[in-house]
N, C-alpha and C positions, 0 to 999 in steps of 0.2 A: 500416356493419355493422348487423346485425339488433338489434332492441330487446332480445331475450333475452340477447344477448352483454353489453350494458351492465348489464342486471339481474344477470347472473352476477358481474360485477366488483364491483357494489355489495354483493351478498350476501356475497361472500368478504371484502370489506374489513371488513364488520361482524363477521365471524367471526374475524378475525386478532387475536391478543393482542399487546400490546407486550412485547417480550422484551429482555433485557440482552445485551450483546455478550459472547461467550466467545472464548477464545484459539483454539480449534480445533473444526472440525466433527467430529461423531462418525462412525464408519464407516457407521452406518445412514443418516445424512444424506447422506454421499457417494454411497451406493448409490441412495437415492431420487432424488437429483439426476440421476444418470446415467439412471435409468429415466424421469424426467420428459422428458429430451431424446428418448428413444426414443418416448414417447407423442406428443410434439409432432411427431416425424417420421412418425408412423403405423406404427412398427415394433413397438410393444408395446401390449397391451390395457390400458385404464385400470383395469380390475379388479385388476391386479397392483400398482398404485401407490396408489390411493385407498382410504380406509377406507369400510366399508359406510354409515356415517352420512353421509359426504360424497356418496356415489353416490346415496343416497336423495333428496338435494336436487338434485344435478346428475348425471343418469344418464350412464352410460358412452357412450351414443350421442351425447349432446350434447357431451361432452368430445372425442369424435372429430371432431365437426363443427367445434368451435372450433379444434382443431389443424389441420384441413384448411383452414379459412378463413384462419388466420394464414399458412400456407404458400402458399395461393393469392394472398394479398396481398403477402407479403414474401419468398417463396422458402423453400426447404427450410432449416431451421435448421442453421447450421454447427457450433455448439458453445456451451458455457457459458463466457463470457469472465471471469466473476467469481463467486466464492462468498464472500459476506460473512456469516460465521456470527454470529448473535445469541445463540445458545445451542447446546448440542450437538445439538438437535433442531429448530432453526429457522434460516433464513438468507434473505438477500436475494441473488438471482441476477440476472445479466445474460445473457440469451439473445441470441446473435448470429445474425441473419437476413441474407441478402444485401442486403436493401433497408432494414433497420431494426434497432434493438436494442429488446428488451423487458425491462423491470424486473419481476421475479417474486419475490413473497414466499411462502415455503414454511414450513409448520409440520407436524411429525410428531406422531403419537400417542405419549405417553411409554410406553405399554404395547406389548410385543412383539405383532405383528411390526413396529411402528413405521411404519404406513401414513400417508399424507398425510391430515390432517384439515382443513387450511385452505390455500387457494391464492389469491393475489391477483396478477393482472397489472395492476400499478399505473401503468405508463407504457409507451407504445410511441412511439419517436422515429424518424422516417424519417431515413435516412442522407443526409448532405449530398452535393452533387454536386462540391464542391471544399473544400479546407481552409479557405479564406476564409469559406465559408458556415457554418462551425462557430463563428466568432468571436462572433456575437451570443449563442449559447447559453453560451459560456464567460463572457462579460461579464454574463450574467443571473444567474450564481451569486451568492448573497448573501455579503456580506463583500468580501474582496480576492482578486485572482487574479493570478498571474504565469505566463505561458505562452510557450513558445518551441519551435519545431520547425524543424530545418535540416539540410541536407547537411553532413557534417563533413569532407569532403575539400577544401573551399574554404578559402582563407585571406584574410580572415576568413570565418567561416561566413555564408552568405546565408540569412536566415530565410525559411522557407516560409510561416509564419504566426506571429504574436506578439500578445500582450496584456500590456502592462507587463513586458516580458521582463527588465528590469534592476532591478525592484523587489524588494528583500530582504524576505522573509517567513519565518515560522517553518516549518521543513522536517521536524520530527519526526525519525524514524529515518533519513531520508536523510543526516543528518550522518555516518552510518557509512561513507559513500563517502569522506570525508576521511581517516578512519582507514585504510581500505583503500588509499588513494593513498599514504599514508606507508609502509605495509607493503610495497607494490609497489616503492617507491623503495629501501627497504633490501634487498629481495631482488635488485633489479636491480644495486645497488652491491656485492653480494656479502657484505653484513654479516649477512644471515639467509638461511635456506632454508625453503621451505614445510614441509619434513619436520622442522624443529626441534621439540623437545618441551619444553613448559613446564608447571609445576604451576598448577592453578586456585587462585587466591589469595583471591578474594572473590566474594560473591554479590550480584546485584541482584534486581530483580523481573521478572516476565514482561512482554513476550513472550519466548519461548524455552523451552529445556529445561535449560540448564546450572545454573540456580538450584537445581535439585534434585540436582545432582551433589555428591559430597563434596569439601570443600576439600582441596587437594593432589593431586587427580586429574590424572594426566599427560595432556596433550592436545597435538596438533600445531598449528602455526600454520595449516596448511591447514584443519583441522577448525574452529578458532576463526573463521577468516575465512568459511568456508562457512556456518556457523551464523549468524554476524553478518549476512550478506547475505541468505541464502535464507529464514531464519526470523526475521530481525530480533532475534536473541538478544541481550538487553541485557547479560547476564553476560559473554558472549563479547566484546562491544564494550568493556566496561570493562576486561577482561583485556588486550586488545590496546592500548587507550589507555595503560594503566599500563606495558605492556611497551615500546612505542616512545617514550613520553614525551609529556606534554601540550604541552610547548613545541615539539616537532617537528611535532605536528599543527597547532598554531597557526601555525607557519611555512608549512605546506602550505596552510592556509586562506587566509593572506594572499597567497600566490602564485597561487591558483586563483580567488579571488573578485575580480571586477573592481573593486568598491568595498568594501574591507574594512569590516566592521560592528563597531563597538566592543563590541557585545553578545556577540560570540563570544569575548571575552577576559575571564576565563579560559574555556577550552573545557571544558564540563562533561562529566562522566561521567553515565551514566543514574542511578546511585545518588544522586549529588549533586542531580540535577534532581528526583528523587522527594522527597528530604528537603526541599529548598527549597520545593517546591510544597505539601507535605502536612504539614509540621511546624507549629511555632508561627507564627501570622500575623505576629508581630513580626519573625521572622527573614526572612520574605519581604519585608516592608516595608523592612528594613535593606538587603537585597540590591538592591532597586529604587533606593534612594537613594544607594548607594555608587558610587564610581568604580572603575576597574579594580584599583587598589591595594587598595581597601577590599574588593572582592569576593574577591580572592585571600586576604585576611586571614580573611574569613568561611569560606572553604573549609578553611583550616588548622584551624579550630575546629569544623567541622561534624561532628557525631557523632549517632548514633542507629541504631536497628535498623529497617531498611526493612521487615522482615517484620511489624512492628507497625503500619504505616501503614494507614489506611482506604482500600483501593483503590477502593471504590465512588465516592469523590469524583472519580475520573478518568473515570467513565462519565457524569457529569452535565455541567454547563456548563464551558466552558473555564477553565483556571486559568493565569493569568500567561503567556499565550502570546506576549505582546509583550516579556517580560523574562527569563523562565527557559525558554530554548529554544536552538535553533541556527538561524542565519539565513543565507539565501542567496536568490538569484533563480533563475528558470528558466534563464537564460543561464549562471549559475554552475554549475548542476548539469550542463548539457550540457558545459561546459568541463571539469569534473572527470571525467566519464565518458570524454571524448575523451582527456584526459591519461592516464588508466589504460589506455585502448586503445593509445595510442602508446608508452607507457613500460613497460607490463606485458608479461607473457608469456602463453602459452596458459592456464596455470593460473589467472591472474587473470580472464581472459575466461570460462573455464569456471565459475568461482565466481559471476560475475554472471549466468550463464545457468541456474543450477540452478532458480531460480524466475523464469519469464519474465513474471510479473505478469498478463498477459492471455494464457492458453495458446492460445486459438483464433487469436490473431494471429501466433503463432510460426511457423506454417507458411507465412506469406507472405514470410519472410526466410530467408536462409542462416544467420543468427545473430540472437538477440534476448536481450539482457541487461537486467536490471531491478533497481531498488531503490525500494521504497515506504516511506513514513513516515506515521504517523497518531497523533493523540491527539485528545481532544475539542476541536473547533474548528480542527484542523490536518489537512491531507491533502496529501501530495506523491507524485507518480508520475514516475519518470525512466527512460527507455528508451534503450538503445544498440543500433542495428540495423545489420547488414550486409546490403545488398540482394543479390539473387541475381546481379547483375552484378559484385559484388565491392566496390562503393562503400559508404561508411558514412553513416549519418544518425542523428539523435537527436531525441527529443521529451521535454519535461519540463513539468509543470504543478504549481503550488503553489496551494492554496486555503486561506485563513484566514478564520475568522469568530469574532472575540473574544466574540460574544454568544451563540453557540449551537453545538451539534455540527454537523458536516458529514457528508454521506452519501457513502460511498465508491462505492456503485453509481451515483450520479449523475455523478460525475467519470469513472468507468470507462466509462460509456455514451458519453461524449464522446471519451475518449482512444482507444477501440477504432476508431471510424471515422477519427480523425486518423491513426492508424498506417497505415491503408490508403493514405493519400496519400503516405506515405514510401516505398512499395514501388518 
């Protein structure tokens, strides 16, 4: 590439501020992200997207040349596979090209009309020619990784690619798949219906929206499950866990996980996990030292208002991800998704597909379901796919680093090409 292109990356890197993660991108950020894709495709003028101060440093014609050079090297960009919002006006994006993925960091002007003031193309990774060729990049992730991708119609599944596929790691909100599995079982057995209405009894903390709803609000099981999976709504997960019962979910976990992990008992609600991680240090140490009986006793006395917790602690270094979490391997997540597929109905599959995780990959399949999970130091991505020939496959990756936060865009940039090999 030309020298000026690398100078552009260095200039923009210096201009990019560090931003905190936010729950949701603003409408303006979504709009500018869509416009960025159009600029990269040569379909939109850079003047519509970039602020005058930016264009004074990097003129529009140069931006057009960069876009054309990227397309010439890697093909016409297919879409944005990930938007990881750091605030309402900044995000890390993964742009999917036919021959590569590009990690892009984007910042908007806080003042209307919220044009782009900073852009960094921080990494371009050529796509592998085979699933096996991706393995070194997965292994290079700092910390620990569990990865498995396999067709799901074989018994037992024949792995397409794997890295520590049976190693149990913290899975973040992917634990919600186990709650969904128990709800699927009860619907299948005729004990509940998706249309059943229950009152909202308790609040947790974000992610999600139900923490802002009034207690007692009537809501269907379908809505609770949909929010739990598509938006990773913690209050919805806690409501369903309380409804079906902790012991039944623990039984599901024992049946679905190949090597049951004692750290999953008792199976925590999100509210309990927040309180254990962010309350008094002595409480956390007591939890770590206790056996299952002792941990259950601690939960019976656990009290406190989660709204008073200092949430900024969860944006810093990982907190107790080896002890206060939910634990499974990549193989376990695939087994759970496959169980839901085999035992659930169309409604269950529809719920898993509301948020496909990597939207640009969805068009490669007849169906793509997804559940992701994250907190500082923890990231999990699990996909259930039906190929266009009708056969089924799945891919799951879990990345833990007890010492530092992990980057969602980095794992997504590996999972996107891996999914292409499942087609």
